[in-house]
N, C-alpha and C positions, 0 to 999 in steps of 0.2 A: 562494316564500319562506315562505309559511304553513307548509309541511311542515317546513322547517328550524326554524321557531319552535317547532313542536310537539315536535320531537326534543329541542331544548334544554330545553323545559319538563320533559320526562320525566327528564332528567339533573339538573335543579335542583329536584326535588320537595321536597327538604329542604336549604336553602341558608343558610349563616351569612353574614349581611350586616353590614357595619360601618356602613352608612348607606343611606338610600333616598330616592327621589323617584318620583312616579307620573306617567306620561304615556301618552297614546294610543299604541298600537303600530301603526305604519304598515307594511303589507306592502311589502317591498322594502328596508327598512332594519332593522337590528338593532343597537341600541346595547348597550353593556355592561350587563348586568342580567338580570332574570328576567321572562319574559312569562307572563301569566295571562289566562284567559278568565273572563268572567261567563257564567252559564248562561241559556238560554231554555227555556221550557216546551214539552215534547212530550207529547201525550196518547197513552197506550197504551190502546187499546180492545180488551177481551177479550170475545168472544162465545162462550158455551158452548152447544152444540147436541148433541142426542142422536139418533143414528141407530137407529131401532127396526125390527127385522126379525122378522117372524112366519113360521114354517115349520110347515105343517100336519102333524099326525101321520099315520103310515101307516094307522092304523085310525080316522081321523076320521069315516068314514061310519057307524061303529058307536057313536059317542060317546053318542048319545041312547038307543039301544036297550039298552046294557048298563050305562052309568054315569049315565044321565039328565042328561047334559051337553047343554044346548041352545045354539043359536047358534054352534056350532063351524064355522068356515070351512074349506073344502077348498082355498082359494086362498092362495098365499103373498102376503105384503104387506110393503112397505117404505115407511117414511115418516120424516120428521125432525121433531123438536120443539125449539123455541128455549127454552132453560132460563133463561139469565140474561145480563146484560151488565154488566161492571164497567169502570171507568176508573181508571188510575193516571197520576200525573204523573211525568215523567222530566226531569232536567236534562241538556241537551246543550250543548256549547260554542257560544256565539253569536259568530260571526266578526266581527260588527259591534261587539262589545264586548271587544276585546283590548287589554290595557294592559301596559305594561312598568314594572317597579320598577327604577329606575336607582340606582347607587351615588352617595351624596352624603355628605360629611363631617359635616354637621350632624345627620343623622338616623340612627337605629339600630333594627334589629330583630335578633333572634337566630335566627329560623327562619321560613321561609315554606313552607307545605305545600300541595301541589297534588294533585288527583286524577290518575288516569292519563291522562285526556283533557285535562288542563291547566286545569281549573276550580279556582279558588282555594278552599282548605278552611280554612286557619288561618294566623294570624300570631303568632309568639312563644309558641306552645303546640302541643301535639299534640292533634288532634281525636279524639274517640271513633271507633271503627271504624264506617263507614257501611254499613248492611246494605241491599242492594237486594232488592226482592221476588223470591222464588224461584218457579219454575214448579211448580204442584201436579202431583204424579205422577198419571198417568191410570190408574185402577184397571182391571186386566184383567178382562174379563167372566168370570164364574164358569164353571169347566169343567163341561160336562154329563156326567152319568153314563150310560154305555151301558146301556139297559134290558135288553139280552140277558144282562147279568151276573146278573140276578135271575129269569130264566126257567127253569122246570123242564124236565126232559126231555120231559114230555108236551106242554108248550107248543111246544117247539122242533120236535117231530115232528108237530105238528098238520097234518092233510091239507088244510085249507082256511083261507082268511083269516077266514071267519066263525067257525070252530071256534077258531082262534088268539085272536080277539078275546074269545070267550066264556071261554076258560080264563084269559086275562090278567085279565079283569074279576073272575073268582072269586078270583084271587090277590090283587088289590087289596083286595077285601072281607075276605079272610083277614088281610091286614096291618092293616087298620083294627080288626078284632076283637082282634088281638094288642096293639095300642096301647091300646085301651080297657081290656083286662084288666090291663095294666101300670099304667096311671094309677089304676085302682081298687084295686090291690093284690090282684087276684084271679087272677093268672097262676100256672100250675103251678110255674114256676121264677122266683121273684122275685129281683132283684139284691140284693146285700148292702148297698149304700150308695147315696146319692143320685147320686154321680158315675157309677156303673155303670148306674143307671137312666136317666140322661140320655144316656149313650152308646148304650144299646139303643134308646131312643126316637128319637134322631137317625138311627140306622141304618135304622130302620123308615120314618121320614119320607123318607129318601133313596130307599129302594126304592119307596115309594108314588108319589113325585113322578116318578121315572124311568118307571115303568110307565104312570102316568096320562097323561104327555105323549105316549104313543103314540096316545091318543085326542084329547086336547085340543090337541096341537101345543105348540110352545115359542116364546117371544119372547126375542130377544137385544137388549140395549141397549149401544151403544158411544158414549161421550161424546167429543166433539172440541172443541178450543178454536181459534177463528180470531182472529188478532191483527192489528189495524190501527193505524198510527201517523199522527199529524197534528199539525202545529204551528200553533196558532191565532194568526195575526198580527193578526186583527181579528175583529169580531163575525161570527158564522156563523149563518145562518138556513136551516133545512131543507136542509142539505147531505146528499146521499145517500152514506153510507159503504159500504153493501153492500145486497144484496137477500136475501130469504129465501123459499124455496119448501118447502112440506111434502114435496114429492116429491124435490127435488134438494138441499135444504139451503141453506147459506150460499153466495151467489153474488157475483160482481163487480157493482159499482154500475151497469154498463151492460148487464147481462144481464136482459132484460125478462121472463125466465121466472119471476122472483120479485117479491115485493112489497118496496117500499123501506123501509130502516131509516134514519131521519133523525137528524142531529146538529144541535143548536142550542147556541151559546155566546154568552152575553150578557156585556157588560162592566159589572160592578158596582162598579168602582173609583171613588173620588172624582174629580170633574172637576179636572184639573191647572190650575195658574195660567195666566191668559190671556197673560201676557207671556213667551211662549216665546223671542222673539228675544233678550231680555235674558239669559235663562237660558242660551241657547246661547253667548253671548259670554263668559259667566262662566268664568274659568280654573279648571280642575280641579286642585287642589293637595292631594293626599292619596290615600288608598286608596279607590278607586271600588267601590261595592257596589250591589246592587239593593234597591229597595223594591218587592216584587212586588205586582201588582194582584190583583184577584179577579174570577172569572167564574163564572157558573152554567152547568154542563154538563148538558144534557138529551138523552137518546136515546129515541126513540119509534118506533113502527111497529106494524103489524098491529093497530091500534086500542088500543094499550097503551103506557104509559110504563114503560120498563125501567130507566132511570137518571135521577136528578135530584139534583145536589149542587153546592154551592159549592166551588170549588177555587182554590188560588193559581195565578195565571197571570202569569208575569214580564212578558210582552209588554204587558200592560195597566197596568204600573206605570212606575216611573222609576228613575233612578240618583241616588245621593247620595254624599257624600264624608266619609270620616274624615280630618280635617285633619292636616297634617304635625306639628303641635305635640303630637299624641297619641303620636308616635313619636320624640321627641327623647331626648337622652341622660339627661334627668332623670326621664322617665316610662317605665315598662315596661307597655305596653298589650298585653293578650292578647285576640285576637279569634278566634271560631270562626264560619265561614260555613256556611249551608245549601247543600249542593252541588246541590240541585234548584232552588232559587229564587235563590240568590246573595244572599239576605238575611242579616242578622246573627242567629245563634243565641244567642251569648253574648259579652259584652265585659266585661272588668274590667281594673284597673290597680293598680300599686303606688304 
């Protein structure tokens, strides 16, 4: 029956009502009216890691002899680096907090607006468009230039690898001399303006880099984002959300090949009143909304704290009521709700 309720919510996302009353929505029954959900908080944890791949150059054994490059490895290498961890809060429908607005002659609203998932957004007004965080585009790794594009005929026809390395090194030194002449204004053919000079220098830089990588090798970096979702129903202490390995990257929480990344969530909300039984018996008459709680979210691992911030967490808060007399025929009350927390963003009346 919940599925039926959700369908009806989508059809009634903007509904003109002559009167209203608020009640809990009981799955299995659907009285005349509109059903809405209050949200609960879901944590969206984004872990950014970079895969670093080193490929040795084909002339790496000559790097020190001809270019004085020391410490150049002849072995390929691949490893991962954990860059950052960020946390977003998302509002998702709380099936335990579904309410119906029933038609009633004494009460009046002109519009009830719902999000697509049935979470209440506004009453008697149109809420501003709610923008959800967008995924950052992953930058493609820069395209490498083929060093053979800059090899002379003599280099290409070299009879041995050693001779080829020697000739390429001489070409690199020649490129460096050309760059120095241009920057000092001593070149035989100087460009006419700054833009042309920059273009020539960039071209020489590209040539030098491509040829030098034949000795030094090249490193490629590819960034990847791993996303995890969690709904904190209570305080969380050292829960493993994933593991990280420099060799394998981000792993599942039960993969012992990596070191654990821990999540901690503390409840920093005020202590609620002790008389919960009396509060439970109180009849809810009006529009039910959330007063979100607050929790501190901390993520740590590998001897470092990657994230620590106070966030609104609806599950640590409570619900309150906008009483029916705010919506009678003598008062035009306009309310905008936060679709992530279910709290009131703005309220005014005529």
